[in-house]
Legacy VTK file of the C-alpha trace (Angstrom):
# vtk DataFile Version 3.0
C-alpha trace
ASCII
DATASET POLYDATA
POINTS 246 float
98.714 88.104 81.871
97.495 91.061 83.898
94.923 93.848 83.974
95.426 97.466 84.818
93.653 100.800 84.465
94.983 103.518 82.083
93.687 107.070 82.445
93.367 108.584 78.994
93.302 112.338 78.318
91.658 113.662 75.183
91.065 117.117 73.742
87.417 118.357 73.858
85.464 115.408 72.433
81.742 114.659 72.256
80.852 111.447 74.129
79.742 109.605 70.993
83.215 110.262 69.438
85.119 109.230 72.591
85.543 105.517 71.758
87.210 106.303 68.435
89.382 109.033 70.008
90.528 106.630 72.726
91.367 104.040 70.137
93.579 106.596 68.301
95.324 107.645 71.564
95.891 104.042 72.671
97.018 102.669 69.245
100.767 103.368 69.592
100.872 101.150 72.662
99.239 98.079 71.203
101.650 95.185 71.685
100.441 93.551 68.507
100.644 96.551 66.223
103.956 95.464 64.650
105.096 92.164 63.142
107.396 91.594 66.118
106.151 92.577 69.578
105.787 96.382 69.677
108.763 97.601 71.803
106.635 100.337 73.394
103.515 98.153 73.632
101.650 97.869 76.897
98.305 96.258 76.125
96.622 93.763 73.791
93.034 94.685 74.519
91.170 97.436 76.343
87.665 98.652 77.128
86.100 101.765 78.729
85.337 100.682 82.204
84.090 102.046 85.538
82.194 100.401 88.398
79.518 101.853 90.615
81.081 103.158 93.837
84.533 103.717 92.265
83.655 105.606 89.081
84.474 109.245 88.268
82.390 111.589 90.413
80.545 114.528 88.879
80.334 117.931 90.479
76.732 118.317 91.594
75.953 121.424 89.463
76.869 119.357 86.350
74.763 116.240 87.145
73.153 115.053 83.933
75.371 117.178 81.638
75.299 115.581 78.184
79.035 116.182 77.798
79.685 113.427 80.371
80.562 109.910 79.215
77.720 107.735 80.402
75.622 104.848 79.194
73.076 107.370 77.934
75.442 109.570 75.992
77.506 106.882 74.169
75.551 104.731 71.725
75.781 101.027 72.602
77.070 100.218 69.150
80.176 102.264 70.007
80.757 101.047 73.619
78.726 98.976 76.091
78.911 101.129 79.245
77.400 100.143 82.539
74.788 102.289 84.212
76.435 103.860 87.290
75.140 105.426 90.480
74.136 109.048 91.322
76.761 111.668 90.445
78.891 108.956 88.742
80.122 108.703 85.180
82.745 107.021 83.035
84.551 110.280 82.490
84.114 113.617 80.788
85.444 117.183 80.669
87.843 117.843 83.535
85.851 120.816 84.696
82.781 118.686 85.308
84.507 116.075 87.424
84.961 116.058 91.202
88.584 114.959 91.740
88.569 116.212 95.327
85.446 114.187 96.002
87.097 111.050 94.621
90.093 111.532 96.932
87.788 112.035 99.919
85.930 108.832 98.898
89.210 106.928 98.749
90.141 108.201 102.266
86.716 107.167 103.638
87.094 103.713 102.057
90.501 103.231 103.563
89.247 104.295 106.994
86.296 101.915 106.737
88.526 99.086 105.716
90.851 99.623 108.624
87.906 99.788 111.017
86.503 96.564 109.615
89.870 94.850 110.098
90.195 96.169 113.615
86.768 94.710 114.488
87.882 91.345 113.287
91.118 91.440 115.314
89.001 91.807 118.458
87.075 88.538 117.917
89.948 86.407 116.481
93.372 85.479 117.834
96.332 87.267 116.403
97.551 85.967 113.028
101.012 85.610 111.571
101.952 86.961 108.116
102.572 84.527 105.273
106.218 85.518 105.346
106.627 83.786 108.698
105.305 80.451 107.326
107.435 80.750 104.239
110.479 81.332 106.421
109.749 77.968 108.126
109.520 76.385 104.667
112.829 77.841 103.599
114.492 76.614 106.843
113.285 73.067 106.269
111.891 72.631 102.725
111.812 68.856 102.844
109.641 68.596 105.967
107.570 71.762 105.428
106.541 72.560 101.822
105.559 75.917 100.415
102.044 74.483 99.966
101.942 73.639 103.659
103.040 77.147 104.518
100.246 78.700 102.463
97.693 76.257 103.840
98.606 76.932 107.449
98.601 80.701 106.841
95.174 80.542 105.326
93.854 78.295 108.144
94.281 81.046 110.722
90.760 82.203 111.795
91.492 85.854 111.089
92.808 85.177 107.583
89.926 82.732 106.938
87.358 85.365 107.917
88.819 87.934 105.501
88.917 85.361 102.673
85.310 84.378 103.307
84.168 87.962 103.350
86.001 88.703 100.125
84.318 85.784 98.419
80.893 86.876 99.776
81.310 90.385 98.303
81.999 92.218 101.555
82.160 95.965 100.706
85.368 96.367 102.661
87.431 93.336 101.816
87.856 93.058 98.067
88.929 90.064 96.009
92.558 91.242 96.167
92.722 89.781 99.691
92.397 86.307 98.193
95.834 86.676 96.635
97.495 89.180 98.963
98.248 88.592 102.584
95.871 90.693 104.778
98.112 90.355 107.831
101.021 91.911 106.034
98.776 94.563 104.411
97.434 95.791 107.756
100.891 95.637 109.395
102.029 98.530 107.225
101.996 102.168 108.385
98.394 103.204 108.205
99.056 106.879 107.542
101.221 106.007 104.522
98.655 103.482 103.287
95.923 106.060 103.522
98.005 108.632 101.637
98.639 106.045 98.855
94.932 105.354 98.577
94.268 109.074 98.146
97.114 109.447 95.630
95.662 106.580 93.530
92.060 107.821 93.728
92.129 109.597 90.322
94.928 108.402 88.070
95.219 104.802 86.965
98.310 102.662 86.834
99.050 104.343 83.572
98.361 107.802 82.075
98.128 108.767 78.432
98.605 112.502 78.198
97.110 114.931 75.701
100.203 114.797 73.557
100.033 110.999 73.456
102.844 110.275 75.922
102.598 107.174 78.124
103.622 107.142 81.788
102.906 104.538 84.372
103.627 103.361 87.952
106.710 101.415 86.931
108.546 104.710 87.449
108.996 106.463 90.789
106.732 109.329 91.558
104.084 108.319 88.993
101.068 108.922 91.175
102.140 112.402 92.246
103.066 113.446 88.686
99.882 111.950 87.209
97.683 113.680 89.825
99.314 117.003 89.213
98.901 116.625 85.477
95.207 115.792 85.777
94.571 118.586 88.265
96.178 121.121 85.905
94.320 120.034 82.776
92.168 122.493 80.881
88.556 122.325 82.024
87.412 121.131 78.558
89.912 118.280 78.265
88.188 114.877 78.547
89.445 112.307 81.126
88.340 108.735 81.455
89.646 105.247 82.316
90.118 102.088 80.190
90.712 98.662 81.616
93.689 97.125 79.780
94.697 93.535 79.403
98.404 92.836 78.918
LINES 1 247
246 0 1 2 3 4 5 6 7 8 9 10 11 12 13 14 15 16 17 18 19 20 21 22 23 24 25 26 27 28 29 30 31 32 33 34 35 36 37 38 39 40 41 42 43 44 45 46 47 48 49 50 51 52 53 54 55 56 57 58 59 60 61 62 63 64 65 66 67 68 69 70 71 72 73 74 75 76 77 78 79 80 81 82 83 84 85 86 87 88 89 90 91 92 93 94 95 96 97 98 99 100 101 102 103 104 105 106 107 108 109 110 111 112 113 114 115 116 117 118 119 120 121 122 123 124 125 126 127 128 129 130 131 132 133 134 135 136 137 138 139 140 141 142 143 144 145 146 147 148 149 150 151 152 153 154 155 156 157 158 159 160 161 162 163 164 165 166 167 168 169 170 171 172 173 174 175 176 177 178 179 180 181 182 183 184 185 186 187 188 189 190 191 192 193 194 195 196 197 198 199 200 201 202 203 204 205 206 207 208 209 210 211 212 213 214 215 216 217 218 219 220 221 222 223 224 225 226 227 228 229 230 231 232 233 234 235 236 237 238 239 240 241 242 243 244 245
């Protein structure tokens, strides 16, 4: 089971009608819509979702526009939307949204994460990636188990610090670092990692286009194609994200 974000594009739609319009756009991809598993199914449940600090940004001149999808424009009986921060919304007409601002926010977040990691590497001894410990396990599986490899990797002070910060809600180190190796993550090319963060700032893992087509990151070039598509949308087309469970 997994969760992922899908960015859904709709024709001009009033906020109170958005939940029903999303349901119609997503329906063809319901894994349970046929007696046998739907061959083009991708989800078994979804909900409109955005979190403060990572939600869609609103262009300042349009702050408070009633065409935006917010907790105050969508009745709670239709969708339970969280209240977000200043200049944030769950989505809305493309022309009211600040995609460039979202990309700049992603770049700043990546830079702040890298700076936080660099600070930790100054106060802790160097750490080895999990792959090194697993290689020892593969070389002698009877004497050194995979569980031992993971335990020894996690016991490194630098890795421990990241894990503890993730659990504590550190704004830089998210919960993903509890399941992904931070040493390997920060060993990658930082310029490429920053570029990927910017490319993923607007589109989700999947994109449902205005004509109802589904595309996702399982195909090469998804992020670039999805970003271009969203940038080129008509100003009145509505864009928002749903969190899907598969």
